[in-house]
C-alpha positions in Angstrom: -13.7 8.2 11.3 -9.9 8.6 11.8 -7.6 9.4 9.0 -5.9 6.3 7.6 -3.4 5.8 4.8 -5.8 3.8 2.6 -8.4 6.6 2.6 -5.8 9.2 1.9 -4.4 7.1 -0.9 -7.9 6.8 -2.4 -8.5 10.5 -2.1 -5.3 11.3 -3.9 -6.1 8.7 -6.6 -9.5 10.2 -7.2 -8.1 13.6 -7.9 -5.3 12.1 -10.1 -7.9 10.1 -12.2 -10.6 12.7 -12.2 -13.5 10.4 -11.2 -14.3 8.0 -8.3 -15.0 5.2 -10.7 -11.6 5.4 -12.4 -9.9 5.6 -9.1 -11.8 2.6 -7.8 -10.8 0.6 -10.9 -7.1 1.5 -10.5 -7.1 0.5 -6.9 -9.3 -2.6 -7.4 -12.0 -1.5 -5.0 -15.7 -1.2 -5.6 -16.7 2.4 -6.5 -19.4 2.4 -3.8 -16.8 1.5 -1.2 -14.5 4.3 -2.3 -17.4 6.8 -2.4 -18.4 5.8 1.1 -14.9 6.3 2.5 -14.7 9.8 1.1 -18.1 10.7 2.4 -17.2 9.4 5.9 -13.9 11.4 5.7 -15.8 14.6 4.8 -18.3 13.9 7.6 -15.5 13.3 10.2 -13.7 16.5 9.1 -17.0 18.4 8.9 -15.9 19.9 5.5 -16.5 19.3 1.8 -13.4 18.0 0.1 -14.6 17.3 -3.4 -16.9 19.1 -5.8 -18.9 16.4 -7.7 -20.3 17.0 -11.2 -21.4 14.7 -14.0 -18.0 15.2 -15.6 -16.0 14.1 -12.5 -14.6 15.7 -9.3 -12.4 18.6 -8.4 -11.0 19.6 -5.0 -12.3 22.4 -2.8 -9.8 24.7 -1.0 -9.8 22.2 1.9 -9.5 19.3 -0.5 -6.5 20.9 -2.2 -4.9 21.4 1.2 -5.5 17.7 2.0 -4.1 16.7 -1.4 -0.8 18.3 -0.7 -0.5 17.0 2.8 -1.6 13.5 1.9 1.0 13.2 -0.8 3.7 14.2 1.6 2.4 11.8 4.2 2.2 8.9 1.7 5.7 9.6 0.4 7.0 9.4 4.0 5.1 6.2 4.6 6.6 4.7 1.4 10.1 5.7 2.5 9.5 4.0 5.9 8.3 0.8 4.1 11.3 0.9 1.7 13.8 1.2 4.5 12.2 -1.5 6.6 11.9 -3.9 3.7 15.6 -3.8 3.5 15.8 -5.6 6.8 13.6 -8.5 5.6 16.0 -8.9 2.7 18.9 -9.3 5.0 20.0 -5.7 4.6 20.8 -3.4 7.4 19.0 -0.2 6.4 19.3 2.0 3.3 21.7 5.0 3.7 20.7 8.0 1.7 23.7 10.2 0.8 23.7 13.6 -0.8 26.9 14.9 -2.3 28.0 17.8 -4.5 29.8 17.5 -7.9 33.3 18.0 -6.4 32.8 15.3 -3.7 31.4 12.7 -6.2 34.0 13.3 -8.9 37.0 13.5 -6.6 36.5 11.7 -3.3 33.6 9.3 -2.9 34.0 6.6 -5.6 36.9 4.7 -3.9 35.7 4.8 -0.3 32.1 3.9 -1.2 33.4 1.0 -3.3 35.5 -0.2 -0.4 32.6 0.2 2.0 30.3 -1.8 -0.3 32.8 -4.7 -0.3 33.1 -4.6 3.4 29.4 -4.1 4.1 27.4 -5.7 1.3 24.3 -5.9 3.4 24.0 -2.1 3.6 22.5 -0.5 0.5 23.5 3.0 -0.4 21.6 5.6 -2.4 23.8 8.4 -3.7 22.2 11.6 -5.1 23.9 14.7 -6.5 22.9 18.1 -5.1 24.4 21.5 -4.6 26.1 22.2 -1.3 23.3 24.6 -0.2 20.6 22.1 -1.1 22.5 19.4 0.8 22.7 21.5 4.0 19.0 22.3 3.7 18.0 18.7 3.2 20.1 17.5 6.2 18.5 20.2 8.4 15.1 19.0 7.3 15.9 15.4 7.9 15.6 14.4 4.2 18.9 12.5 4.0 21.2 10.6 6.3 24.6 12.0 5.2 25.7 14.9 3.1 29.1 15.6 1.6 29.6 19.2 0.6 31.9 22.2 0.4 32.1 24.4 3.4 29.9 27.5 3.1 30.6 30.9 4.7 27.8 30.6 7.2 26.7 28.2 10.0 23.9 25.7 9.6 21.9 23.8 12.1 23.6 20.5 11.4 26.7 18.6 12.6 29.7 18.6 10.1 33.0 16.9 10.2 36.2 17.6 8.1 36.6 15.0 5.3 38.9 16.1 2.5 40.2 19.3 0.9 40.6 20.4 -2.7 42.5 23.2 -4.5 40.9 25.2 -7.3 42.9 25.9 -10.4 42.3 27.5 -13.8 42.0 25.3 -16.8 42.7 27.1 -20.1 43.1 26.0 -23.8 46.8 25.6 -24.8 46.6 28.6 -27.1 44.9 30.8 -24.7 46.6 34.1 -23.6 46.7 32.9 -20.0 48.4 29.6 -21.0 51.9 31.3 -20.7 51.4 31.9 -17.0 52.3 29.5 -14.2 50.1 31.3 -11.7 47.3 33.9 -12.0 45.2 36.0 -9.7 41.4 35.7 -9.9 41.0 39.2 -11.4 43.2 38.2 -14.4 40.6 35.5 -15.2 37.8 38.2 -15.4 39.3 39.5 -18.7 38.2 36.3 -20.4 35.0 34.3 -21.1 34.4 31.5 -18.6 32.7 28.2 -18.4 31.1 27.9 -15.0 29.0 25.4 -13.0 25.3 26.2 -12.8 23.9 29.0 -10.7 23.3 27.7 -7.2 26.5 25.7 -6.9 29.0 26.8 -4.2 31.7 27.4 -6.9 29.5 29.6 -9.0 28.6 31.6 -5.9 32.2 31.9 -4.9 33.5 33.3 -8.2 30.5 35.7 -8.8 30.7 36.9 -5.2 34.5 37.5 -5.4 34.0 39.4 -8.7 31.3 41.6 -7.2 33.6 42.4 -4.3 36.1 43.7 -6.8 33.4 45.7 -8.6 33.8 43.4 -11.6 31.7 40.7 -13.2 32.3 37.2 -14.6 32.1 36.9 -18.3 30.1 33.7 -18.4 30.0 32.1 -21.8 27.9 29.1 -20.6 26.9 27.2 -17.5 27.3 23.5 -17.2 26.1 20.9 -14.7 29.4 19.1 -14.2 33.2 19.3 -14.5 33.3 16.8 -17.4 31.2 19.1 -19.6 33.3 22.1 -18.4 36.6 20.4 -19.4 35.3 19.4 -22.8 34.1 22.9 -23.6 37.4 24.4 -22.5 39.2 21.9 -24.6 37.1 23.0 -27.6 38.3 26.6 -27.0 35.0 28.1 -25.7 36.6 29.7 -22.7 38.4 29.1 -19.4 37.2 27.5 -16.2 37.9 27.4 -12.5 37.6 23.9 -11.0 39.3 21.5 -8.5 42.7 20.3 -9.6 41.8 16.7 -9.2 38.8 17.1 -11.5 41.0 18.7 -14.1 43.4 15.7 -13.9 40.7 13.0 -13.8 39.3 13.9 -17.3 42.8 14.2 -18.9 41.7 16.8 -21.4 44.6 16.9 -24.0 44.6 20.5 -25.4 44.5 22.4 -22.1 46.8 23.7 -19.4 46.3 23.8 -15.7 47.4 27.1 -14.0 47.7 27.8 -10.3 45.0 30.2 -8.8 46.7 32.5 -6.3 43.7 33.1 -4.0 43.2 32.1 -0.4 39.7 30.9 -1.1 41.0 28.5 -3.8 41.8 26.0 -1.0 38.5 24.5 0.0 37.3 22.1 2.7 35.0 19.2 2.0 32.8 18.3 4.9 30.5 15.4 5.8 27.3 16.5 7.5 24.5 14.9 9.4 21.5 16.4 11.2 22.3 14.8 14.5 24.9 12.0 14.8 23.3 10.6 17.9 20.1 10.0 15.9 21.7 8.2 13.0 20.5 4.7 12.3 23.3 2.1 12.8 24.0 1.6 9.1 24.4 5.4 8.6 26.7 5.6 11.6 28.8 2.7 10.2 29.2 4.6 6.9 30.0 7.9 8.5 32.7 6.4 10.7 34.1 4.6 7.7 34.3 7.7 5.6 35.8 9.8 8.4 38.5 7.2 8.9 39.2 7.0 5.2 39.6 10.7 5.0 42.0 10.9 7.9 
């Protein structure tokens, strides 16, 4: 017996439900037929996959391995089905985009809106991730396009310049730093800060720079986005380093924007793909559009 998706789906369902009878009921297949498929699978693989008791079933070591690999394979098959169904609905192929907080909040809304109006038949799926996770996902073929901040190392993907942003310091109006027009990064280390979550490129940048100066960042709290950062700064909980455009988007009233005098405060936003020559036509159309819009 060769492996087939239905048998793998039934195997996964059995372990999820705990018994063959419950799995058969969920899948609307006779229990005897399900049991026969699993028995044939075990015979063809020459290994026991399930331990059967009067209370149900549990996986053997081989069964556990098959469970993990079956789930991954079934997920991939579902993604293929989802993408191809788009064609039957008159669509031209779903484009899966990963982008970091900076790219989403500053640069992507307008061009993606324009693209949607020009290409209504191409569906887009936008997901927020950190720059590091985006690069990893692209390298592993888990997304079509990624929009992220340049990291200080090379990755096995193709990347193209898109936009740039400038980091500034946002402080409450009555904060001691509010009297300055410009500050050095080391001056911010004297004060409590609101930062993005650990794992983001910006968090990495400020903690790395502080360590290089034999200092540490006095982190009051970590947040998942610039909107929360601005609100907490406005409430007087601390200061924060963020892109200038993000600081202006949220229009926080009781704060002041101060220039950050550091070379690394000028950052480059890139669009990455695993291999441009391998892109599906709809993803290539979007990539070309974004690159033209960022020119």
